[in-house]
C-alpha positions in Angstrom: -17.3 -12.1 23.0 -14.0 -11.6 21.4 -13.0 -8.4 19.7 -12.7 -9.0 16.0 -11.3 -7.5 12.8 -11.8 -8.6 9.2 -8.9 -8.3 6.8 -9.7 -8.9 3.1 -6.8 -9.9 1.0 -4.9 -10.6 4.2 -2.4 -13.2 2.8 0.3 -10.9 1.5 3.2 -9.2 3.2 1.1 -6.4 4.7 -1.8 -8.6 5.6 0.3 -11.1 7.5 2.0 -8.3 9.5 -1.4 -6.8 10.4 -2.8 -10.2 11.4 0.1 -10.8 13.8 -0.1 -7.3 15.3 -3.9 -7.4 15.8 -3.7 -10.9 17.4 -1.1 -9.6 19.8 -3.6 -6.9 20.7 -6.2 -9.6 21.6 -8.3 -9.5 18.4 -9.7 -12.4 16.6 -8.8 -11.9 12.9 -11.0 -13.1 10.1 -9.3 -13.3 6.6 -11.1 -13.2 3.3 -9.0 -14.6 0.5 -8.9 -17.1 -2.3 -7.0 -19.6 -0.1 -8.9 -22.6 1.1 -8.3 -22.1 4.8 -10.0 -18.6 4.8 -13.4 -17.1 4.0 -13.9 -17.3 0.3 -14.8 -14.3 -1.8 -17.8 -16.2 -3.3 -19.3 -17.0 0.2 -21.4 -13.9 0.8 -23.1 -15.4 3.9 -19.8 -16.1 5.6 -18.4 -12.6 4.7 -21.5 -11.0 6.3 -21.3 -13.2 9.3 -17.6 -12.3 9.8 -18.4 -8.6 9.5 -21.3 -8.7 12.0 -20.0 -7.1 15.2 -16.5 -6.6 13.9 -14.7 -3.4 14.9 -13.1 -2.8 11.6 -12.8 -4.0 8.0 -9.4 -3.6 6.3 -9.3 -4.3 2.5 -5.9 -5.0 1.1 -7.1 -7.2 -1.8 -5.5 -6.8 -5.2 -3.3 -8.7 -7.7 0.3 -7.6 -7.5 1.3 -4.9 -10.0 4.7 -6.5 -10.3 3.9 -8.1 -13.7 3.8 -7.2 -17.4 0.8 -5.0 -18.3 -0.7 -7.3 -20.9 -4.4 -7.4 -21.4 -5.0 -10.5 -19.1 -2.9 -9.1 -16.3 -4.5 -5.6 -16.6 -8.0 -7.1 -16.3 -6.9 -9.1 -13.3 -5.3 -6.0 -11.6 -8.5 -4.0 -12.2 -11.0 -6.7 -11.2 -9.1 -7.8 -8.1 -9.5 -4.3 -6.7 -12.8 -3.0 -8.0 -14.9 -6.2 -7.8 -13.6 -7.1 -4.3 -14.4 -3.6 -3.0 -18.0 -3.9 -4.4 -18.4 -7.3 -2.8 -17.4 -5.9 0.6 -19.6 -2.9 0.3 -22.6 -5.0 -0.6 -21.9 -7.3 2.3 -21.8 -4.3 4.7 -25.2 -3.2 3.5 -26.6 -6.6 4.6 -25.1 -6.3 8.2 -27.4 -5.3 11.1 -24.3 -4.5 13.2 -21.5 -3.5 10.7 -18.0 -2.4 11.6 -17.6 1.2 12.6 -14.7 1.7 10.2 -13.9 0.4 6.7 -10.4 1.1 5.6 -9.8 0.4 1.9 -6.4 0.4 0.1 -5.8 2.8 -2.7 -2.4 3.9 -4.1 -0.1 6.9 -4.2 0.3 6.1 -7.9 -3.0 7.9 -8.4 -1.0 11.2 -8.7 0.9 12.3 -11.7 4.6 11.8 -12.2 6.0 14.6 -10.0 9.5 16.0 -10.0 8.5 19.6 -9.5 6.5 19.6 -6.2 4.9 17.2 -3.6 1.4 15.9 -4.0 -0.9 16.4 -1.1 -4.5 15.4 -0.7 -5.6 19.0 -1.3 -3.2 20.1 -4.0 -2.2 16.8 -5.7 -2.9 16.4 -9.4 -4.4 13.1 -10.6 -2.3 11.5 -13.3 -3.2 9.5 -16.4 -2.7 6.0 -17.8 -3.6 2.5 -16.8 -2.5 2.6 -13.1 -4.2 5.9 -12.5 -7.4 4.6 -14.2 -7.4 1.6 -11.8 -6.8 3.8 -8.8 -9.6 6.3 -9.6 -12.1 3.6 -10.3 -11.0 1.8 -7.1 -11.7 4.9 -5.0 -15.0 5.5 -6.9 -16.2 1.9 -6.2 -15.4 2.5 -2.5 -17.0 5.9 -2.0 -20.0 5.0 -4.1 -21.2 3.2 -1.0 -22.9 5.5 1.4 -22.9 3.7 4.7 -24.7 5.3 7.6 -23.1 3.2 10.3 -19.6 2.8 8.9 -16.9 5.4 8.5 -14.9 5.1 5.3 -11.2 5.8 4.8 -9.1 5.2 1.6 -5.4 5.0 2.0 -3.3 6.2 -0.9 -0.4 4.0 0.0 3.2 4.7 -0.9 5.7 1.8 -1.3 5.7 -0.3 1.9 9.0 -1.1 3.4 9.5 -4.0 5.9 11.8 -6.9 6.8 9.9 -9.8 5.3 8.7 -8.7 1.9 7.9 -5.8 -0.4 10.5 -3.9 -2.4 13.5 -4.2 0.0 14.6 -7.7 -1.0 15.0 -7.0 -4.8 16.8 -3.7 -4.0 19.2 -5.5 -1.6 20.0 -8.0 -4.3 20.8 -5.2 -6.7 23.2 -3.7 -4.2 24.7 -7.0 -3.3 25.5 -7.8 -7.0 27.1 -4.4 -7.7 24.1 -2.9 -9.4 23.1 -0.5 -6.6 23.6 2.7 -8.5 20.8 5.1 -9.5 18.1 3.8 -11.8 17.3 5.9 -14.9 18.2 9.5 -14.2 17.9 9.0 -10.5 15.9 12.2 -9.8 12.6 10.4 -9.7 11.1 10.7 -6.2 10.6 7.7 -4.0 7.6 7.9 -1.6 7.6 5.1 1.0 6.3 4.1 4.4 7.6 1.7 7.0 5.1 -1.1 7.7 5.1 -0.4 11.4 4.0 3.2 10.7 1.3 1.8 8.3 -0.1 -0.4 11.1 0.1 2.5 13.6 -1.9 4.7 11.1 -4.6 2.1 11.0 -4.9 2.1 14.8 -4.7 5.9 14.8 -7.6 6.2 12.3 -9.6 3.7 14.4 -9.3 5.9 17.5 -9.8 9.2 15.7 -13.5 8.8 15.0 -14.0 12.1 13.1 -11.5 11.2 10.3 -12.8 9.9 7.0 -12.1 10.3 3.3 -8.8 10.0 1.4 -5.4 9.9 3.2 -1.9 9.9 1.8 -0.1 7.1 3.6 3.5 7.9 3.1 6.4 9.0 5.3 6.8 12.8 5.4 10.3 12.8 3.9 10.5 11.1 0.5 13.9 10.9 -1.2 15.0 10.7 -4.8 16.1 7.4 -6.3 19.8 8.4 -6.3 19.7 9.1 -2.6 17.7 5.9 -1.9 20.4 3.8 -3.5 23.2 5.7 -1.8 21.7 5.1 1.6 21.1 1.4 0.8 24.7 1.0 -0.2 25.9 2.8 2.9 23.7 0.6 5.2 24.9 -2.6 3.5 28.5 -1.4 3.5 28.9 -1.6 -0.3 31.1 1.1 -1.7 30.1 1.1 -5.3 27.0 0.4 -7.4 26.7 0.5 -11.2 23.8 2.7 -12.4 21.1 1.3 -14.6 20.1 3.5 -17.5 16.5 3.7 -18.7 17.0 1.5 -21.8 18.6 -1.2 -19.7 15.7 -1.2 -17.2 13.2 -1.5 -20.0 15.1 -4.5 -21.4 15.4 -6.0 -17.9 11.7 -5.5 -17.1 10.8 -7.6 -20.1 13.2 -10.4 -19.0 11.8 -10.5 -15.4 8.2 -9.8 -16.5 7.5 -6.5 -14.8 7.1 -2.8 -15.7 9.6 0.1 -15.5 6.8 2.3 -14.1 7.5 0.7 -10.7 11.0 2.1 -10.7 10.9 5.2 -13.0 7.6 6.9 -12.0 8.3 9.8 -9.7 6.0 9.5 -6.7 6.4 12.6 -4.6 3.6 12.2 -2.0 3.4 13.7 1.5 0.9 12.9 4.3 -0.6 16.4 4.8 -3.8 15.2 6.4 -2.2 12.7 8.8 0.3 15.3 10.0 -2.5 17.8 10.5 -4.5 15.3 12.5 -1.6 14.8 14.8 -0.2 11.4 13.7 3.5 11.0 14.6 5.7 8.8 12.5 8.2 6.4 14.2 10.2 6.2 10.9 10.0 9.7 9.3 13.4 9.4 7.6 14.5 6.7 5.1 17.9 6.2 6.7 16.3 5.3 10.1 13.8 3.0 8.3 16.5 1.2 6.3 18.7 0.8 9.4 15.8 -0.9 11.2 14.9 -3.1 8.3 18.4 -4.2 7.4 19.9 -4.5 10.9 17.6 -4.6 13.9 
């Protein structure tokens, strides 16, 4: 019988990367999504069948937050996280041989805007506002399930960097068109993680059978926005980049239908628990990560 893993919401940038990596390790990968070729969210029997005997469930489901926060989008952002988590938890309860590990996405945005000190799992302060409300309810929906056979880990993910998607492409375009200066004041912190390290964290958590609860999933060396843009320009060999003041970003966000929170919120998050557990990052510095993504 094949080893199998179930990835919910596995059609995005991160899910596709994980699918490829797990298949290379000899796993059969079952994907739950709204796309026709996958297991549908409404098909409870098929979800339960996929979960039976699987080694792990990874939930990445959730509408992209790269949109305007109008009421319709806010409801979709909320439901696509909370309702899918509840669907998976209820399916696990119906399994006679459920996965040993359920990893659920969360977000580093759960912490407050922080320019004064880093946020760890033990000392971080939960923020306020729409995004934080989504994150806290998401984690509550997850940990409200008390599963006797399944270990539960919530990943408070920083911004994922990789070659084929995520935030790197729009940032590269800004640099290419001469707009690669600081954004806003430039002192807002940028917490990030290379997608390869994110995958390695999943494998690490699978092997370390005593680990559960909430984990900050971010590289140990965040940088501020000004430094991020400088390093991007250096890596792309672009000498100059015009800065984007806050008022211009707010105007631009309306035009391209997104929110300035994605750029201006200071996310200063460090992976205290992962480091304490002995996880070693391949890409612990942003310059090494950018060099790999843009060149290798």
